[in-house]
C-alpha positions as CSV (number, residue, x, y, z in Angstrom):
1,M,27.8,37.2,-15.4
2,E,24.8,37.8,-13.2
3,R,23.5,41.4,-13.0
4,E,24.1,43.2,-9.5
5,K,20.9,43.6,-7.5
6,I,19.6,46.2,-5.1
7,Y,17.0,44.7,-2.7
8,L,14.7,47.5,-1.3
9,D,11.7,47.3,1.0
10,N,9.4,50.1,2.1
11,S,11.0,50.4,5.5
12,G,14.5,50.9,4.0
13,R,13.0,53.2,1.4
14,S,11.3,55.4,4.1
15,N,14.4,55.5,6.3
16,F,16.6,56.8,3.4
17,C,14.0,59.4,2.5
18,Q,13.8,60.6,6.1
19,C,17.6,60.7,6.7
20,R,20.5,59.1,4.9
21,K,22.4,58.9,8.2
22,K,19.7,57.0,9.7
23,Y,19.7,54.6,6.8
24,F,23.5,54.1,7.2
25,F,23.2,53.4,10.8
26,Q,20.2,51.1,10.7
27,V,20.2,49.4,7.3
28,I,24.0,49.5,6.3
29,N,25.2,48.7,9.8
30,G,22.3,47.0,11.5
31,L,22.4,49.2,14.6
32,Q,19.4,48.9,16.8
33,S,18.7,50.8,19.9
34,N,18.7,48.8,23.3
35,Y,15.5,50.7,24.0
36,G,12.6,49.2,22.2
37,S,9.3,50.7,21.1
38,T,6.1,49.5,22.6
39,A,4.2,50.7,19.7
40,L,6.4,48.8,17.2
41,R,6.2,45.6,19.5
42,Y,2.5,45.9,19.7
43,G,2.1,46.3,16.0
44,S,4.1,43.1,15.5
45,T,2.2,41.2,18.1
46,W,-1.2,42.4,16.4
47,H,0.0,41.2,13.1
48,A,1.0,37.8,14.5
49,I,-2.4,37.4,16.2
50,Q,-4.0,38.2,13.0
51,E,-2.0,35.7,11.0
52,G,-2.7,33.0,13.5
53,Y,-6.3,33.6,13.9
54,H,-7.1,33.7,10.0
55,G,-4.7,31.0,9.4
56,Y,-7.0,28.7,11.5
57,V,-9.9,30.1,9.4
58,I,-8.2,29.1,6.2
59,E,-7.6,25.6,7.3
60,N,-10.9,25.0,9.2
61,G,-13.3,27.6,8.1
62,W,-15.0,30.3,10.1
63,P,-15.9,29.3,13.8
64,E,-19.5,28.2,13.9
65,N,-19.7,27.7,17.6
66,S,-18.0,28.7,20.8
67,T,-15.6,25.7,20.9
68,D,-14.4,26.6,17.3
69,L,-14.0,30.2,18.2
70,I,-11.9,29.3,21.3
71,K,-9.6,27.2,19.2
72,A,-9.1,29.9,16.5
73,V,-8.5,32.6,19.2
74,S,-6.1,30.3,20.9
75,V,-3.9,29.9,17.8
76,G,-3.9,33.6,17.2
77,L,-2.9,34.5,20.7
78,E,-0.2,31.7,20.9
79,M,1.3,33.1,17.8
80,G,1.0,36.6,19.1
81,N,2.4,35.8,22.5
82,T,5.5,34.1,20.8
83,T,6.1,37.3,18.8
84,F,5.6,39.7,21.9
85,I,8.3,37.5,23.7
86,K,10.6,37.6,20.7
87,E,10.3,41.4,20.1
88,S,11.0,42.0,23.8
89,E,14.3,40.0,23.9
90,G,17.5,41.9,24.5
91,K,15.7,45.3,24.8
92,E,14.5,47.7,27.5
93,F,11.2,49.2,27.4
94,Y,9.3,52.2,29.1
95,D,6.2,50.0,29.5
96,D,2.8,51.4,29.0
97,Y,-0.6,50.0,28.2
98,K,0.5,48.7,24.8
99,N,1.2,45.1,26.2
100,F,0.0,41.6,25.4
101,N,-3.0,41.8,27.6
102,T,-4.2,44.7,25.7
103,A,-3.7,42.8,22.5
104,V,-6.0,40.0,24.0
105,D,-8.7,42.6,24.8
106,M,-8.3,44.2,21.3
107,L,-8.8,40.9,19.7
108,N,-12.0,40.3,21.4
109,A,-13.1,43.8,20.5
110,Y,-12.2,43.2,17.0
111,L,-14.1,40.0,16.6
112,D,-17.2,41.6,18.1
113,F,-16.9,44.6,15.7
114,F,-16.5,42.3,12.6
115,V,-18.8,39.6,13.7
116,D,-20.2,39.4,10.3
117,D,-16.9,38.7,8.4
118,K,-17.9,35.1,7.9
119,K,-20.9,36.2,5.8
120,Y,-19.0,38.0,3.0
121,L,-15.2,37.6,3.6
122,E,-13.1,34.8,2.3
123,I,-9.3,34.6,3.5
124,I,-7.4,33.5,0.6
125,A,-4.0,33.6,2.2
126,T,-2.2,35.1,5.2
127,E,1.3,36.8,5.3
128,R,3.2,36.3,2.1
129,K,6.6,37.7,1.5
130,F,7.5,38.7,-2.2
131,E,10.3,39.7,-4.5
132,C,9.2,42.0,-7.3
133,P,11.7,43.0,-10.0
134,I,11.2,46.7,-11.1
135,E,11.1,46.5,-15.0
136,P,10.7,49.6,-17.2
137,D,7.3,50.6,-18.6
138,T,8.3,53.9,-20.1
139,L,11.3,55.5,-21.9
140,Q,12.0,57.6,-18.8
141,E,12.1,54.5,-16.7
142,E,14.3,52.6,-19.1
143,K,16.7,55.3,-19.1
144,L,17.0,55.5,-15.3
145,L,17.1,51.8,-14.8
146,S,19.6,51.0,-17.5
147,K,22.2,52.9,-15.2
148,L,21.5,50.9,-12.2
149,P,21.7,47.4,-10.9
150,Q,18.5,45.3,-11.0
151,I,16.1,46.7,-8.4
152,I,14.0,44.2,-6.5
153,F,11.2,45.5,-4.5
154,T,10.5,43.3,-1.4
155,G,7.9,43.2,1.2
156,K,5.4,41.2,3.1
157,I,1.6,41.3,2.4
158,D,-0.5,40.7,5.6
159,Q,-3.5,39.0,3.7
160,C,-5.2,38.3,0.5
161,V,-9.0,38.3,0.8
162,K,-12.1,38.1,-1.3
163,M,-14.9,40.4,-0.2
164,D,-18.2,40.4,-2.1
165,E,-16.5,38.5,-4.9
166,I,-13.8,41.1,-5.2
167,K,-10.1,40.1,-4.4
168,W,-8.1,42.6,-2.3
169,I,-4.8,42.8,-0.5
170,L,-5.4,43.5,3.1
171,D,-3.2,45.4,5.5
172,F,-3.4,45.6,9.2
173,K,-2.5,49.1,11.0
174,T,-2.5,49.8,14.7
175,T,-2.3,53.5,15.9
176,G,-2.8,55.7,18.8
177,R,-3.6,58.7,16.7
178,R,-7.1,59.8,15.6
179,L,-8.4,57.4,13.1
180,N,-9.9,60.0,10.7
181,Q,-6.6,61.6,10.3
182,V,-4.7,58.3,9.8
183,I,-7.3,57.2,7.2
184,L,-6.9,60.5,5.4
185,Q,-3.2,60.0,5.0
186,A,-3.4,56.3,4.2
187,N,-4.4,56.8,0.6
188,R,-0.9,58.3,0.0
189,L,1.0,55.6,1.8
190,P,3.8,54.4,-0.4
191,Q,3.6,51.1,1.3
192,L,0.0,50.5,0.1
193,I,0.6,51.8,-3.5
194,G,3.7,49.8,-3.8
195,Y,1.9,46.7,-2.6
196,S,-0.9,47.4,-5.1
197,Y,1.9,47.5,-7.8
198,A,3.6,44.3,-6.6
199,G,0.4,42.4,-6.2
200,K,-0.4,42.6,-9.7
201,K,2.9,40.9,-10.6
202,V,3.5,38.4,-7.7
203,L,0.1,37.1,-6.9
204,E,-2.0,34.5,-8.9
205,F,-4.8,37.1,-9.1
206,E,-5.1,40.8,-9.8
207,P,-6.2,42.7,-6.6
208,Q,-8.6,45.5,-6.9
209,G,-6.6,47.4,-4.3
210,C,-5.8,47.4,-0.7
211,L,-8.2,47.0,2.2
212,C,-6.7,48.8,5.1
213,S,-7.8,47.5,8.6
214,F,-7.2,50.2,11.1
215,G,-7.1,49.4,14.9
216,Y,-7.0,52.3,17.3
217,L,-6.1,51.9,20.8
218,G,-5.7,54.7,23.5
219,A,-5.9,55.3,27.3
220,T,-5.6,58.3,29.4
221,K,-2.8,58.4,32.1
222,S,-3.6,59.8,35.4
223,R,-1.4,62.6,36.6
224,V,-2.0,61.7,40.2
225,T,-1.5,57.9,40.2
226,G,0.5,57.5,37.0
227,N,-1.9,54.6,36.0
228,Y,-3.8,54.2,32.8
229,G,-7.5,54.3,32.7
230,K,-9.8,52.2,30.5
231,I,-8.4,51.3,27.2
232,R,-10.5,52.4,24.2
233,F,-10.6,50.4,20.9
234,E,-11.8,51.6,17.5
235,F,-11.8,49.8,14.2
236,R,-12.2,50.8,10.5
237,R,-11.7,48.8,7.2
238,I,-11.3,51.1,4.3
239,P,-10.5,50.3,0.6
240,Q,-7.7,52.0,-1.0
241,I,-7.8,52.0,-4.8
242,Y,-5.1,53.5,-6.9
243,S,-5.2,54.8,-10.4
244,P,-2.5,53.9,-13.1
245,G,-1.3,57.3,-12.5
246,D,-0.8,56.9,-8.8
247,I,1.1,53.7,-9.4
248,A,3.2,55.2,-12.1
249,A,4.1,58.1,-10.0
250,W,5.0,55.8,-7.0
251,K,7.1,53.6,-9.2
252,L,9.1,56.5,-10.5
253,S,9.6,57.8,-7.0
254,F,10.8,54.2,-5.9
255,I,13.3,54.0,-8.7
256,S,14.5,57.5,-7.9
257,T,15.2,56.6,-4.2
258,A,17.0,53.4,-5.3
259,K,19.1,55.5,-7.6
260,D,20.0,57.8,-4.8
261,I,20.7,54.8,-2.4
262,Y,23.1,53.4,-5.2
263,Q,24.9,56.7,-5.6
264,A,25.2,56.9,-1.8
265,L,26.8,53.6,-1.6
266,Q,29.3,54.4,-4.5
267,D,30.2,57.7,-2.7
268,D,30.0,56.5,0.9
269,F,28.1,59.6,1.7
270,W,25.5,59.7,4.3
271,P,24.6,63.3,5.4
272,E,22.3,64.0,8.3
273,S,18.7,65.5,7.8
274,F,18.2,68.0,10.7
275,D,14.5,68.4,9.6
276,N,13.7,64.8,10.8
277,C,15.6,64.5,14.2
278,F,12.3,64.8,16.1
279,M,9.8,63.6,13.5
280,Y,8.2,61.2,15.9
281,G,9.9,62.2,19.2
282,Q,13.7,62.0,19.2
283,C,15.4,60.0,16.6
284,P,17.2,57.1,18.5
285,Y,20.4,57.8,16.5
286,L,20.7,61.4,17.4
287,K,23.2,60.9,20.1
288,L,25.5,59.2,17.5
289,C,25.1,62.1,15.0
290,Q,26.0,64.6,17.8
291,Q,29.3,62.8,18.3
292,H,30.5,64.0,15.0
293,R,33.0,61.2,14.6
294,P,33.7,58.5,11.9
295,Y,31.7,55.3,12.3
296,D,34.7,53.4,13.7
297,E,35.3,55.9,16.4
298,L,31.6,56.3,17.7
299,N,30.7,55.3,21.2
300,L,28.0,52.8,20.4
301,D,26.9,52.3,24.1
302,G,23.0,51.6,24.1
303,F,23.1,49.9,20.7
304,H,23.4,46.4,19.3
305,V,23.8,45.0,16.0
306,N,20.9,43.2,14.4
307,H,20.5,43.4,10.6
308,W,16.7,43.1,9.7
309,N,15.4,41.8,6.4
310,V,11.7,41.3,5.5
311,L,12.6,38.1,3.6
312,D,14.1,36.6,6.6
313,E,11.0,37.2,8.8
């Protein structure tokens, strides 16, 4: 008889840690707000642009002239536009400057900033999904895992690259926050530590760590006209290297979260976390929580069902 399995990606892990009720609504029941996030849509678009552009580079090499550059950019923008349209379907947005035209301008700024990539950066692979079984390495892990179904860590690595003869996982991040603050926090990002763990097991090579490619975009909105001024871009590419202790601590935390999810499923117990109702603005599920009704009695106006799985992307 095949062993029961729990599939857990970083997004689901983060949602559960923030609020179990949010995990129940979003992951278990697939509820998505009809109002979309321009930031999330923009991030997906930027990832697609990078996948298209660097996919061209893998097949044809770095552009050596303006004609090749136009071809590579066109492939990236076509993939990005397809994603932007897909992420817009069935949702309403409070539109701002984070649109496809901005992504076009950002790509041009990105290529100007990293113009020397072709001298020392080799693109090994673009987006790659993975399934990584969590196996015990210590007695403590063995004790925890022996009481649980098989835990499968899933995710999607943006790129695999070789820079100055060293191989890395590369991850793209877009943000409207100050880059110095975002970079400072990045070294503790569970996603990047988890990818460093999984990379050593699912890739054909052992990565040195994660290169994080940060892209900042920001604009000031006029109080008089309501229009946005000139959009500012800033880029950094920072290596994130994790010690065996970092990875072991991440792994234990990941197992602990999977254990709590499994127990919550057994008990059908999904309490609200009041500390996180306004973590990044108001949680979209707050109006559901405030109804204080069983799930089958909730008024779900403003929501639709769309179960998301990174392996289906």
